[in-house]
PLY file of the C-alpha trace (Angstrom):
ply
format ascii 1.0
element vertex 184
property float x
property float y
property float z
element edge 183
property int vertex1
property int vertex2
end_header
-7.78 3.19 58.48
-9.96 0.54 56.83
-10.17 -2.78 58.74
-9.06 -4.87 55.72
-6.06 -2.63 55.03
-5.21 -2.65 58.73
-5.32 -6.46 58.94
-3.08 -6.79 55.81
-0.66 -4.32 57.33
-0.55 -6.05 60.74
-0.32 -9.64 59.45
2.01 -8.94 56.46
-0.22 -10.80 54.03
1.84 -9.79 50.96
4.98 -11.25 52.50
3.13 -14.45 53.40
1.84 -14.76 49.80
5.37 -14.28 48.43
6.78 -16.86 50.81
4.01 -19.26 49.78
5.03 -18.98 46.14
8.68 -19.50 47.11
7.90 -22.60 49.19
5.71 -24.01 46.40
8.53 -23.69 43.85
11.15 -24.88 46.32
9.45 -28.17 47.23
6.84 -28.99 44.60
8.06 -27.71 41.22
10.49 -29.50 38.90
13.96 -27.95 38.79
14.79 -25.92 35.71
18.56 -25.90 36.10
20.42 -26.66 32.87
23.70 -28.51 33.14
25.45 -25.89 31.03
28.82 -27.16 29.92
27.43 -30.62 29.22
24.08 -29.60 27.74
24.04 -26.67 25.32
21.01 -24.42 25.02
18.84 -24.55 21.94
18.90 -21.03 20.56
15.91 -19.33 18.94
15.81 -18.96 15.15
16.66 -15.26 15.04
19.54 -15.39 17.52
22.30 -12.88 16.74
25.69 -14.04 17.92
29.17 -13.10 16.77
29.39 -11.72 13.23
31.24 -13.98 10.75
32.43 -13.74 7.14
31.14 -16.16 4.52
32.75 -17.70 1.42
31.54 -19.01 -1.92
31.70 -22.72 -2.71
35.12 -22.28 -4.38
36.43 -20.79 -1.07
36.69 -17.23 -2.38
35.56 -14.50 0.00
32.23 -12.82 -0.56
33.26 -9.48 0.92
33.89 -6.75 -1.65
35.20 -4.16 0.81
32.39 -1.66 0.25
32.43 -0.49 3.92
28.63 -0.34 4.17
28.79 -2.49 7.30
31.18 0.01 8.85
28.81 2.86 8.02
25.77 1.00 9.39
27.38 0.02 12.70
25.98 2.17 15.56
28.82 1.29 17.95
31.64 1.86 15.43
33.25 -1.51 16.12
34.00 -2.39 12.46
36.99 -1.18 10.48
37.30 -2.02 6.78
40.34 -1.30 4.60
39.45 -2.05 1.00
41.70 -2.55 -1.97
41.98 -4.14 -5.38
42.28 -7.90 -5.90
45.83 -8.53 -7.17
44.67 -11.46 -9.31
41.87 -9.54 -10.99
42.05 -5.77 -11.38
38.89 -3.72 -10.90
37.57 -6.24 -8.38
37.37 -4.83 -4.88
38.19 -6.88 -1.78
38.60 -6.16 1.90
42.34 -6.11 2.55
41.71 -5.75 6.28
38.54 -6.31 8.24
38.61 -5.77 12.00
35.68 -6.41 14.34
35.97 -5.40 17.99
33.56 -7.79 19.71
33.93 -5.93 23.02
32.17 -2.90 21.47
29.63 -4.83 19.37
25.99 -4.62 20.47
24.93 -7.51 18.19
22.24 -5.43 16.51
22.67 -7.06 13.09
22.68 -3.78 11.15
25.95 -4.74 9.45
24.46 -8.04 8.26
21.43 -6.24 6.82
23.57 -3.55 5.16
25.84 -5.99 3.30
24.90 -5.96 -0.42
26.59 -9.30 -1.21
25.52 -11.26 1.90
29.12 -11.64 3.04
28.25 -11.31 6.74
26.08 -13.50 8.96
25.22 -13.78 12.64
26.57 -17.02 14.05
25.13 -18.99 16.97
28.41 -18.44 18.85
27.80 -17.24 22.40
30.75 -18.74 24.25
33.25 -15.92 23.79
34.46 -15.62 27.39
38.18 -15.00 27.68
40.70 -13.71 30.15
42.24 -11.34 27.61
39.91 -8.89 25.89
42.44 -8.31 23.09
41.60 -11.78 21.80
38.08 -10.47 21.11
39.37 -8.13 18.41
38.80 -10.36 15.40
40.49 -9.97 12.04
39.28 -11.22 8.66
40.95 -14.65 8.99
39.35 -15.34 12.38
35.93 -14.30 11.06
36.36 -16.52 7.98
37.32 -19.46 10.21
34.18 -18.97 12.33
32.11 -18.66 9.15
33.52 -21.94 7.84
32.69 -23.65 11.14
29.10 -22.42 11.49
28.09 -22.18 7.83
29.61 -25.19 6.02
27.02 -25.10 3.21
28.09 -22.33 0.84
26.46 -20.48 -2.05
27.71 -21.01 -5.56
29.73 -18.14 -6.92
27.66 -16.04 -9.35
28.21 -16.89 -13.01
29.02 -13.33 -14.02
32.17 -13.44 -11.87
33.41 -16.49 -13.77
32.68 -14.83 -17.11
34.50 -11.68 -16.03
37.47 -13.71 -14.84
37.59 -15.64 -18.14
37.54 -12.38 -20.11
40.32 -10.97 -17.96
42.47 -14.11 -18.46
41.87 -13.96 -22.22
42.82 -10.29 -22.39
45.86 -10.98 -20.26
46.92 -13.73 -22.66
46.47 -11.74 -25.90
47.47 -8.40 -24.46
45.41 -5.53 -23.16
44.53 -2.79 -25.65
46.53 0.37 -25.21
45.79 3.92 -26.22
47.49 4.92 -29.47
50.06 7.61 -29.12
49.81 10.38 -31.70
53.02 10.92 -33.56
54.18 14.45 -33.43
55.34 15.88 -36.77
0 1
1 2
2 3
3 4
4 5
5 6
6 7
7 8
8 9
9 10
10 11
11 12
12 13
13 14
14 15
15 16
16 17
17 18
18 19
19 20
20 21
21 22
22 23
23 24
24 25
25 26
26 27
27 28
28 29
29 30
30 31
31 32
32 33
33 34
34 35
35 36
36 37
37 38
38 39
39 40
40 41
41 42
42 43
43 44
44 45
45 46
46 47
47 48
48 49
49 50
50 51
51 52
52 53
53 54
54 55
55 56
56 57
57 58
58 59
59 60
60 61
61 62
62 63
63 64
64 65
65 66
66 67
67 68
68 69
69 70
70 71
71 72
72 73
73 74
74 75
75 76
76 77
77 78
78 79
79 80
80 81
81 82
82 83
83 84
84 85
85 86
86 87
87 88
88 89
89 90
90 91
91 92
92 93
93 94
94 95
95 96
96 97
97 98
98 99
99 100
100 101
101 102
102 103
103 104
104 105
105 106
106 107
107 108
108 109
109 110
110 111
111 112
112 113
113 114
114 115
115 116
116 117
117 118
118 119
119 120
120 121
121 122
122 123
123 124
124 125
125 126
126 127
127 128
128 129
129 130
130 131
131 132
132 133
133 134
134 135
135 136
136 137
137 138
138 139
139 140
140 141
141 142
142 143
143 144
144 145
145 146
146 147
147 148
148 149
149 150
150 151
151 152
152 153
153 154
154 155
155 156
156 157
157 158
158 159
159 160
160 161
161 162
162 163
163 164
164 165
165 166
166 167
167 168
168 169
169 170
170 171
171 172
172 173
173 174
174 175
175 176
176 177
177 178
178 179
179 180
180 181
181 182
182 183
């Protein structure tokens, strides 16, 4: 055995070096403990927390119930039941939207897949609870979180207002119907 290797083996030089680093940090370094409940962490710009739903400035939902987020989710934690808006036919909405946060891996694929930017990643990271059933979020809970974390909202696109005005006009004057052929 080499003399240097033998001396390191006998005198445990690696252990002494490790203990030296520990003693240096224990007595001479500034503490890095954060006082968590009283001081919140500053999160990085691209942080992906709990997924939330967004609204337009007139408080209408952005989600059109297309289910692309459900298809893009690798952990299958999103369930979307789409339907027609009762106030405006031919406009799709999400009747039910269920997100199981216990299965979510916070990958952000659902946010990227959304064609109308109805989903966003919030900075919410305090989701600890004693009952895991409370982490199954419905559409109302996600909208409430979206209102809390994203108070500045986009204006609703103009084409939606024009479509709604046309629908109201047609509703007022009567929708055209197909003519029935009279049988002779």
